[in-house]
C-alpha positions in Angstrom: -22.5 -37.2 -24.7 -20.7 -35.1 -27.3 -17.1 -34.1 -27.7 -16.5 -30.5 -26.7 -14.9 -28.2 -29.3 -13.5 -25.2 -27.5 -13.5 -23.0 -30.6 -17.1 -23.8 -31.2 -17.9 -23.0 -27.6 -16.1 -19.7 -28.0 -18.0 -18.9 -31.2 -21.3 -19.8 -29.6 -20.7 -17.5 -26.6 -19.5 -14.7 -28.9 -22.7 -15.0 -31.0 -24.6 -14.7 -27.7 -23.0 -11.4 -26.9 -19.6 -12.1 -25.4 -16.8 -9.7 -26.4 -14.1 -12.0 -25.0 -13.9 -15.7 -24.1 -10.9 -17.5 -22.5 -10.0 -20.8 -20.9 -7.9 -21.0 -17.7 -5.8 -23.5 -15.8 -6.6 -22.9 -12.1 -4.5 -25.7 -10.6 -3.1 -24.7 -7.3 -5.3 -21.6 -7.0 -8.6 -23.2 -5.8 -9.9 -23.4 -2.3 -10.6 -27.0 -1.1 -14.3 -27.0 -2.0 -13.6 -26.1 -5.7 -10.6 -28.3 -6.4 -12.7 -30.7 -8.5 -12.9 -27.9 -11.0 -9.4 -27.1 -12.1 -10.3 -25.4 -15.4 -12.4 -22.3 -16.1 -14.3 -20.6 -18.9 -14.0 -16.8 -18.5 -16.6 -14.7 -20.3 -16.7 -10.9 -20.8 -19.2 -8.4 -22.1 -18.2 -4.8 -23.0 -19.5 -1.6 -21.5 -20.7 0.7 -24.4 -18.4 3.6 -25.0 -21.2 6.1 -24.9 -22.0 4.9 -21.4 -18.4 4.9 -20.2 -17.8 8.5 -21.4 -20.5 9.8 -19.0 -18.9 8.2 -15.9 -17.0 11.3 -14.6 -18.2 12.1 -11.0 -20.1 8.8 -10.4 -22.4 6.2 -11.8 -25.0 7.4 -14.2 -28.5 5.9 -14.7 -27.3 4.4 -18.0 -24.3 2.8 -16.3 -26.5 1.3 -13.6 -28.8 -0.1 -16.3 -25.9 -1.6 -18.1 -24.5 -3.1 -14.9 -27.7 -4.8 -14.1 -28.4 -6.0 -17.6 -24.8 -7.2 -18.1 -25.0 -9.3 -15.0 -28.2 -10.9 -16.2 -26.7 -11.5 -19.7 -23.5 -12.9 -18.3 -25.3 -15.3 -16.1 -27.3 -16.5 -19.1 -24.2 -17.1 -21.1 -22.6 -18.9 -18.2 -25.6 -21.2 -18.2 -25.1 -21.9 -21.9 -21.4 -22.7 -21.4 -22.3 -25.0 -18.5 -24.8 -26.9 -20.7 -22.0 -27.4 -23.4 -19.6 -28.6 -20.7 -22.1 -31.1 -19.2 -23.1 -32.4 -22.6 -19.5 -33.2 -23.2 -19.4 -35.3 -20.1 -17.8 -32.7 -17.8 -18.9 -31.1 -14.6 -19.7 -27.4 -14.5 -20.1 -24.9 -11.7 -21.3 -21.3 -12.6 -19.8 -18.5 -10.5 -22.5 -15.9 -11.0 -21.6 -12.4 -12.2 -23.8 -10.7 -9.6 -23.8 -12.9 -6.5 -21.3 -12.1 -3.7 -20.1 -14.7 -1.2 -19.0 -11.7 0.9 -20.8 -8.4 0.6 -18.5 -6.8 3.0 -15.4 -7.6 1.0 -17.2 -7.5 -2.4 -16.0 -11.0 -3.2 -17.6 -13.8 -5.1 -17.3 -17.6 -4.8 -14.1 -17.4 -6.9 -12.5 -14.3 -8.3 -13.6 -13.6 -11.9 -10.5 -11.5 -12.4 -8.2 -14.4 -11.5 -9.9 -16.7 -14.0 -9.6 -13.9 -16.6 -5.9 -13.2 -16.1 -5.2 -16.9 -16.1 -7.2 -17.1 -19.4 -5.0 -14.5 -21.0 -7.8 -11.9 -21.3 -6.0 -9.1 -19.5 -4.1 -7.9 -16.4 -5.1 -6.2 -13.2 -4.7 -2.5 -13.4 -4.0 0.0 -10.6 -7.8 0.3 -10.3 -7.9 -3.4 -9.1 -10.0 -4.2 -12.2 -9.3 -6.4 -15.1 -7.8 -4.3 -17.9 -8.0 -5.9 -21.4 -5.9 -4.9 -24.4 -8.9 -4.3 -26.6 -11.4 -2.8 -24.1 -9.5 -1.7 -21.1 -11.6 -2.1 -17.9 -14.8 -1.6 -19.8 -16.0 -5.2 -19.3 -18.1 -7.2 -16.9 -17.1 -10.9 -16.2 -18.6 -14.2 -15.4 -16.8 -17.6 -14.7 -17.7 -21.2 -15.2 -15.6 -23.8 -13.4 -15.2 -27.3 -14.9 -13.2 -30.5 -14.8 -12.8 -30.8 -18.6 -9.3 -30.4 -19.8 -9.8 -27.2 -21.8 -6.8 -25.6 -23.6 -5.7 -22.9 -21.3 -4.6 -19.4 -22.6 -1.3 -17.7 -21.7 -1.8 -16.0 -18.3 -0.9 -12.4 -17.8 1.6 -12.3 -14.9 2.2 -8.5 -14.5 0.6 -5.2 -15.1 0.9 -3.4 -18.4 -0.3 -0.1 -17.2 3.2 1.4 -17.4 3.5 4.6 -15.4 -0.1 5.6 -15.9 -1.9 6.6 -12.6 -5.1 8.3 -14.0 -7.5 5.9 -12.2 -5.6 6.5 -8.9 -5.9 10.3 -9.4 -9.6 10.0 -10.3 -10.7 8.0 -7.3 -12.8 10.2 -5.1 -11.9 8.5 -1.8 -8.2 7.6 -2.3 -9.0 3.9 -2.3 -6.3 3.0 -4.8 -2.7 2.6 -3.6 -1.1 3.1 -7.0 0.8 -0.2 -6.7 1.6 -2.1 -9.9 0.0 -5.6 -10.0 1.8 -8.8 -10.4 0.4 -12.3 -10.2 -0.2 -13.3 -6.6 -0.4 -9.7 -5.2 -3.3 -9.6 -2.8 -6.1 -7.2 -3.6 -5.6 -5.2 -0.5 -2.2 -4.1 -1.8 -4.1 -2.3 -4.6 -7.4 -1.4 -3.1 -8.8 -0.2 0.2 -12.2 -1.9 0.0 -13.7 0.1 2.9 -13.0 3.4 1.1 -14.2 1.9 -2.2 -17.5 1.0 -0.6 -17.7 4.5 0.8 -17.6 5.9 -2.8 -20.2 3.3 -4.0 -22.6 3.9 -1.1 -22.6 7.7 -1.1 -26.0 9.3 -0.6 -28.1 9.4 -3.8 -26.5 6.3 -5.3 -28.4 3.1 -6.0 -28.6 1.0 -2.8 -29.3 -2.2 -4.7 -26.3 -1.8 -7.1 -23.6 -0.1 -4.9 -21.1 0.7 -7.7 -19.0 3.8 -8.4 -17.4 3.3 -11.9 -15.2 6.4 -11.9 -12.0 4.4 -12.3 -13.6 2.6 -15.2 -14.3 5.8 -17.1 -10.9 7.2 -16.2 -8.7 4.5 -17.7 -7.0 5.6 -21.0 -6.7 2.0 -22.1 -10.5 1.9 -22.3 -10.6 5.2 -24.2 -8.3 4.1 -26.9 -11.1 3.1 -29.3 -12.9 6.3 -28.5 -10.1 8.5 -29.6 -8.1 6.5 -32.3 -9.8 5.5 -35.5 -9.4 1.8 -36.6 -7.4 2.8 -39.7 -4.9 4.8 -37.7 -4.8 2.4 -34.8 -2.0 -0.2 -34.5 -0.8 -1.0 -31.1 -1.2 2.4 -29.5 0.6 2.6 -26.1 -1.2 3.3 -22.9 -0.8 7.0 -22.0 1.3 7.6 -18.9 2.1 10.6 -16.8 
């Protein structure tokens, strides 16, 4: 048994390809079967800008390849995190990036986005996706639940999208309500999952990976690093209409 160093775990995951790593306190948010795991490690990988730029009218082959490879990479990194947690004497339960407990509702065993907002990685946008300050919604997530007392980040409790509605206007099926997220708001208040599935399952799209991605490419928070040079950057505000 070894003592877990959270900073060392973060560095290890970043060296393996994570763009963001956070720790969350999930007390009071877990269903009965998961209550023995009140902490979480939230891990993100970034969608390359050159792939995101091409998502205009639907998922491109490059986006589908990234989506599949990112899920595989995230699950590998979650396995590495679980090994570290167990070596430190803790319990660990991986919530895979790519396995859904409910295909109809597009839900996993536990919401990755809840763990991420509680970790302080970002907020939920009008697109019902995690929006991070550095990468916008151009990330994929995985979660590892644990009973180790990890130092939790500062949770995001409300949207920082301002008045921006670009993702809502870009959605081809009108699945997004345009509501501003706050902690505890149910997903259905932001997203009509039936309409979202309609966009993802349109003829000609990959039946194995039913994803759309248009709202990912539309988000200006994700485009910031495309259009603003690092030297001129500073905390550029989210564009709004």
